[in-house]
C-alpha positions in Angstrom: 85.0 88.7 125.7 87.6 90.6 123.8 90.4 89.7 126.3 89.7 86.0 126.1 91.7 83.4 124.7 91.9 84.0 120.7 89.8 81.2 119.0 92.1 81.3 115.9 95.5 83.0 115.7 98.5 83.3 113.4 101.9 83.8 115.1 104.9 85.0 113.1 103.5 83.1 109.5 105.9 83.5 106.7 104.3 82.4 103.5 106.2 82.8 99.7 105.7 81.6 96.1 108.5 80.7 93.8 110.8 82.5 96.0 108.8 85.6 96.5 107.7 86.6 99.9 104.2 87.3 100.2 103.8 87.1 104.2 106.5 88.4 106.4 106.3 87.4 110.0 102.4 88.0 110.4 100.4 88.0 113.6 96.9 88.1 114.1 94.5 87.1 116.9 90.6 86.6 116.2 88.9 86.5 119.9 85.2 85.5 120.6 82.9 88.5 120.2 84.7 90.7 118.2 84.5 92.0 114.6 87.9 91.8 113.4 88.7 93.8 110.3 91.6 93.0 107.8 92.6 95.9 105.7 95.5 96.3 103.2 95.9 97.2 99.5 95.9 95.2 96.3 98.6 92.4 96.7 99.3 93.3 100.5 98.8 89.3 101.2 95.2 89.2 102.6 94.1 86.3 100.5 97.1 84.4 101.3 96.6 85.0 105.2 92.9 83.6 104.8 94.2 80.5 103.2 96.3 80.0 106.2 93.8 80.5 108.6 91.3 78.2 106.7 94.0 75.3 106.0 94.1 75.9 102.3 97.9 76.7 102.6 100.4 75.9 104.9 103.0 78.4 106.4 106.6 78.0 105.5 107.3 79.0 109.1 105.6 80.4 112.2 102.2 78.6 113.6 98.7 78.7 113.4 96.7 78.1 116.8 93.1 77.1 117.7 91.9 77.7 121.2 95.5 78.8 121.8 97.2 75.4 120.8 99.2 74.9 117.9 97.0 73.5 115.3 100.1 71.4 113.7 99.7 70.7 109.8 96.3 72.6 109.4 94.3 71.4 106.7 90.5 72.3 105.3 89.2 69.6 107.2 90.7 70.3 110.5 89.5 74.1 109.9 85.8 72.8 109.7 86.3 70.6 112.6 87.5 73.4 114.5 84.4 75.4 113.7 86.1 77.9 111.0 83.9 78.7 108.1 84.9 81.1 105.2 83.0 83.2 102.7 85.1 83.4 99.8 84.9 86.6 97.4 84.8 83.9 94.8 81.8 81.7 95.0 82.3 78.1 95.7 78.9 76.8 94.8 77.8 74.1 92.7 75.4 75.6 90.0 73.8 72.5 89.0 72.7 71.8 92.7 69.9 72.8 94.5 70.3 75.6 97.0 69.9 72.9 99.9 72.3 71.0 98.4 74.8 73.6 98.1 74.3 74.5 101.6 74.8 71.1 103.1 77.3 70.0 100.9 80.0 68.2 102.8 77.8 68.1 106.3 74.8 66.2 105.0 72.8 64.5 107.6 72.5 60.8 106.7 69.8 57.9 107.3 70.6 54.6 106.7 73.6 55.6 104.7 71.8 57.8 102.5 71.1 61.6 102.4 68.4 62.8 104.9 66.8 65.3 102.7 64.1 65.8 105.5 66.6 66.5 107.9 68.9 68.7 105.3 65.7 70.8 104.4 65.0 71.5 108.1 68.4 72.5 109.0 68.8 74.3 105.6 65.4 76.4 106.0 66.6 77.6 109.4 69.8 79.3 108.1 67.8 80.4 105.3 65.8 82.2 107.3 68.4 83.9 109.0 69.9 85.1 105.7 66.5 86.4 103.9 66.8 83.4 101.5 62.8 82.6 100.6 63.4 80.8 97.3 62.3 77.2 97.1 65.2 75.0 98.6 65.0 72.6 95.5 65.9 75.4 93.1 69.1 74.9 91.2 71.4 77.6 92.1 72.5 78.3 88.7 68.9 80.2 88.5 69.5 82.4 90.7 71.1 86.2 90.5 74.4 86.8 91.7 73.3 88.5 94.7 71.3 85.6 95.9 74.0 83.0 95.6 76.2 85.2 97.5 73.8 84.8 100.2 73.5 81.2 99.7 77.4 81.1 100.3 76.8 82.9 103.4 74.2 80.5 104.5 76.5 77.5 103.7 78.8 78.8 106.4 76.3 79.4 108.9 74.7 75.9 108.2 78.1 74.8 110.0 77.4 76.7 113.1 81.0 78.2 112.9 82.7 79.6 116.1 85.0 81.5 113.5 83.6 83.1 110.8 85.9 84.6 107.9 84.0 87.1 105.5 86.0 88.1 102.5 84.3 91.0 100.7 80.9 89.6 101.2 78.8 92.3 100.3 80.6 93.1 96.9 77.4 91.7 94.8 74.8 92.2 97.6 71.7 95.0 97.2 71.6 97.8 100.0 68.8 95.4 101.5 70.8 92.0 101.6 74.0 93.7 102.8 71.5 95.4 105.7 70.4 91.4 106.8 74.2 90.5 106.8 74.8 93.5 109.0 72.3 92.5 111.5 73.5 88.7 111.5 77.3 89.6 112.2 76.0 91.7 115.1 73.8 88.9 116.2 76.9 86.2 115.8 79.0 88.8 117.8 77.0 89.0 120.5 76.8 84.7 120.7 80.5 84.8 120.6 81.8 84.1 117.3 85.0 85.5 116.2 84.5 87.3 112.8 87.2 88.3 110.4 85.5 91.1 108.2 87.7 92.1 104.8 86.3 94.8 102.6 87.2 97.6 100.6 84.2 99.1 101.5 85.3 101.3 104.4 81.9 102.5 105.7 81.2 98.7 106.2 84.4 98.4 108.5 83.7 101.7 110.6 80.2 100.5 110.8 80.7 96.7 111.9 84.1 96.0 113.1 85.8 97.1 116.3 89.6 96.4 115.8 91.7 96.4 112.6 95.0 94.4 111.0 96.6 96.4 108.3 98.8 94.6 106.1 101.3 96.5 104.0 103.7 94.3 101.4 103.0 91.3 103.3 103.8 92.6 107.0 101.6 94.0 109.6 101.9 97.9 109.7 98.9 98.1 112.1 97.0 96.0 114.9 94.9 98.4 116.9 91.2 99.4 118.3 89.1 101.2 115.5 87.8 103.5 118.5 87.8 107.1 117.2 89.3 106.2 113.6 87.3 107.7 110.8 87.4 106.6 107.3 90.3 109.1 106.6 92.1 107.7 109.6 91.8 104.2 107.8 93.3 105.5 104.5 96.0 106.6 106.7 96.8 103.2 108.3 96.8 101.7 104.8 99.4 103.9 103.4 102.7 105.2 104.3 105.6 103.7 102.3 109.5 104.6 101.9 109.9 105.0 98.2 113.8 105.9 98.4 115.3 106.4 94.9 113.1 103.6 93.4 111.2 106.2 91.0 113.2 108.4 88.5 112.7 112.1 88.9 109.6 113.6 87.1 110.2 116.2 85.0 108.2 119.5 84.6 104.9 119.3 82.6 104.8 119.7 79.0 101.8 119.5 76.5 102.8 117.5 73.4 100.5 116.3 70.5 96.9 115.1 71.4 97.3 111.3 71.3 93.8 109.9 72.8 90.7 112.2 73.2 87.2 110.5 73.7 84.1 111.3 75.0 81.6 109.5 76.3 83.4 106.1 76.2 82.2 102.9 76.9 84.0 99.4 76.8 83.2 96.4 79.2 82.5 97.8 82.7 83.5 101.3 81.6 80.3 103.6 81.2 80.2 106.9 79.5 83.6 108.5 80.5 85.8 111.4 78.9 89.3 110.6 78.5 92.0 112.5 77.2 96.3 112.2 77.1 99.3 113.6 75.1 102.7 112.6 73.7 105.4 112.8 76.6 102.9 112.0 79.5 102.8 109.2 81.8 99.0 109.0 82.6 97.9 106.6 85.6 94.9 104.7 85.7 94.1 103.8 89.3 91.3 102.0 91.7 90.5 99.0 92.9 90.9 95.8 91.1 88.1 94.9 88.8 86.8 98.7 88.5 87.5 98.8 84.9 90.8 99.8 84.3 91.5 96.6 82.2 88.4 97.3 80.1 89.6 100.8 79.5 92.9 99.7 78.1 91.5 96.7 76.1 88.5 99.2 74.5 91.3 101.7 73.4 93.5 98.7 72.2 90.3 97.2 69.8 90.7 94.0 71.8 86.8 94.3 73.1 83.7 96.1 71.7 83.8 100.0 72.8 81.9 102.9 71.5 82.4 106.6 72.0 80.4 109.7 71.5 83.4 111.5 69.9 86.8 110.0 69.6 90.2 110.7 68.3 93.2 108.2 68.6 96.7 109.0 66.8 95.3 111.8 65.1 92.5 110.1 63.4 89.0 110.1 64.2 87.0 107.1 65.7 88.3 104.1 67.9 90.5 101.3 66.5 88.0 98.6 65.1 90.4 95.9 66.0 93.6 95.1 67.4 95.4 95.2 64.1 94.4 98.4 63.5 95.4 99.9 66.6 99.2 98.3 66.1 98.8 100.2 62.7 98.0 103.1 64.2 100.9 103.0 66.8 99.6 101.6 69.6 100.5 98.6 71.4 99.2 97.1 74.8 101.3 94.8 77.5 98.9 92.4 79.4 99.1 92.1 83.1 99.2 88.2 82.5 102.4 88.0 80.8 102.6 84.2 81.0 99.6 83.4 79.4 98.8 86.8 77.3 102.3 88.3 76.7 104.6 85.7 75.9 105.0 82.2 74.3 106.8 80.8 77.1 108.1 77.8 75.6 109.6 79.8 72.5 113.1 81.4 72.9 113.8 84.8 74.4 114.9 85.7 70.7 111.4 84.3 69.0 109.5 86.6 71.6 111.6 89.5 71.0 111.0 89.7 67.2 107.3 88.0 67.0 105.7 91.3 66.4 108.1 92.6 63.8 108.4 89.5 61.5 106.5 91.1 58.8 108.3 94.6 59.1 111.6 92.6 58.6 110.7 90.3 56.0 111.9 90.5 52.2 110.5 89.5 49.5 108.3 87.4 51.7 111.0 85.8 53.2 112.3 86.1 56.8 115.5 88.1 56.7 117.9 86.5 59.5 120.2 89.2 59.5 118.2 91.8 60.4 116.1 89.6 62.9 119.6 88.8 64.4 120.9 92.4 64.9 117.4 93.4 66.5 117.5 90.8 68.9 121.1 91.9 69.8 120.3 95.2 70.1 117.0 94.7 72.4 118.8 92.2 74.4 121.4 94.9 74.9 118.8 97.4 76.0 117.0 95.3 78.4 120.4 94.0 79.9 119.5 90.6 79.3 122.8 88.5 79.4 123.3 84.8 78.4 121.9 83.0 75.3 118.6 84.3 73.8 118.1 80.9 72.2 116.8 79.9 76.0 113.1 79.4 76.3 111.9 82.7 77.6 110.0 80.8 80.6 113.9 80.2 81.9 114.1 84.2 82.4 113.2 85.6 86.0 109.3 87.1 86.4 111.1 90.6 85.9 112.9 89.7 82.9 110.2 88.1 81.3 108.5 91.5 82.1 110.8 93.3 80.3 110.5 90.9 77.3 106.7 91.3 77.0 107.5 95.3 76.9 110.4 95.4 74.8 109.3 93.2 72.1 106.9 96.3 70.8 109.7 98.7 70.4 110.7 98.2 67.1 107.2 98.9 65.9 108.4 102.8 67.2 104.7 102.8 68.7 103.3 106.3 69.8 101.0 105.2 72.5 101.9 102.4 74.7 98.9 100.7 77.1 100.4 98.9 80.0 98.6 96.8 82.5 99.9 96.4 85.8 103.7 96.3 84.1 105.6 95.4 87.3 103.1 92.9 88.8 105.4 90.2 90.6 108.5 92.1 89.6 111.3 92.4 92.0 112.7 95.9 93.3 115.7 96.4 90.8 113.8 95.3 87.7 111.0 97.5 88.7 113.3 100.5 89.1 114.8 99.6 85.3 111.1 99.4 84.0 110.3 102.8 85.5 113.4 104.2 83.6 112.3 102.6 80.4 108.9 104.2 81.0 110.1 107.5 81.7 112.5 107.6 78.8 109.7 106.5 76.5 107.9 109.6 77.7 110.8 111.8 77.0 111.0 110.5 73.5 107.5 112.0 72.9 105.7 108.6 73.3 102.4 108.4 75.5 102.1 105.7 78.2 99.0 104.9 79.7 99.7 102.7 83.0 97.1 100.9 84.5 98.2 99.8 88.2 97.2 98.1 91.2 100.5 99.6 92.9 99.3 103.0 94.8 103.2 104.4 95.3 103.7 103.5 91.6 101.2 105.8 90.5 102.0 108.6 92.7 105.7 108.9 92.0 105.8 107.7 88.6 102.8 109.3 86.8 102.1 112.9 85.6 98.1 112.7 86.0 96.1 109.8 87.7 92.7 108.9 86.7 90.9 106.5 89.4 87.9 104.6 88.2 85.2 103.0 90.7 82.7 100.8 89.5 83.4 101.9 85.7 83.1 105.3 86.0 85.8 108.4 86.9 86.0 108.7 90.7 88.8 111.2 90.7 91.2 112.9 88.3 94.6 113.9 89.8 97.4 115.9 89.0 100.5 117.7 90.6 100.9 117.7 94.1 97.0 116.2 94.6 98.7 112.9 93.6 99.0 111.1 96.9 98.3 107.8 98.1 95.8 109.2 100.5 94.1 110.8 97.8 94.2 107.8 95.4 93.1 105.1 97.9 90.4 107.6 99.3 88.9 108.1 95.8 89.0 104.3 95.3 87.3 103.4 98.1 84.8 106.2 97.9 86.2 108.5 100.8 85.5 112.3 100.4 88.0 114.5 102.2 86.3 115.0 105.1 86.4 111.4 106.2 83.1 110.5 105.4 82.8 107.0 103.6 80.6 107.1 101.0 
């Protein structure tokens, strides 16, 4: 059936947000009786494509087709009517409603204008049996563990008897037993002629369940092919490979500076019992799939969340910073990934944001020293190449220039350690290069830069060493020629060097 007319198709779809292109002429065809994998690194455009295929977003150009015919202005209601169902990575359940009510929500059987609960329970019990949900149907979803809620989400999609089923990281919170049930169910649906789109970072699942793959890279399709004969290493190779040109500054020969951070048995948030050390003059990358503990590692070192270690030395002092103020006093600063909500005060001026961390140091006799503030602002604006009136609200700047302000505002504190969380996310290419040059200059001045990044080439070409986290633990430590995109993606996804998916 895989040569049949696609049940759902995207043709040359383009989509951008706030002037930034996200999808660039993407084609994908979901055919009956085929499990189709959608792969791509973080930020490749997978979620945006799912939203287009389900009617949650409209393409800027291009078309969505259902049964070979243009769908016109495709909406979520039109998608449901066409038999398209989505199991999102972020659950869409209502905690206070029962299992049955959540599964039937939006498609309740009615009698005399009222919900027919007897008919609802009969239909719901059928799909619950398929996914192994044995809990009472009137149990509130709030009382279920996360994995069981995921099964309710899957049952909710099946209740609508979909012709096309899109599964976005469906096993991320499932036990091995539940994942096995889902695998069997996928095979059954495939054999019935359902078209399935399967998105997962677990490449062993992709190898086991899927027969075709589309790979997105930077918003474009880089591969669309059969999976016959492709192993885990081959899947990784399909996902990497990008020309870097002269985007990154030259990496100098390694030199050992003073020890800045050393921890043993470090735990914070998702991070569990890891050892980690870094020296002045280094740029150390922290990689892995999104949500594997990278942010928790930085926040724990910064004193922003509770953290502990069997042994720790930070900037020459024993122990971890007890709080953010202690970290700043020790010479440690942090630039968050969400600059708009955590890194900047958007309605305030560029000037105000630039001097905010330095107000206490610039004051004289308890009063603000306006002359010193003006001189500092002018110096930082020059270093950042920010042109125009610094009295403008910082929200008037482009995303890239906002990020430069979020980074440079810490420079007057003369930090010894910079903890950076995805500092080039959503930043244009030229500003990325400016930030890379700035970070390499920081390292050359004897500072330590610890860079958590979801951009794999950034880790490869900018960092002196890379630590990969997976499920809160160290999956790999890479240095020198061992820092490659294949090694980083493979370690993040649990692929050993022989091509087997862990």
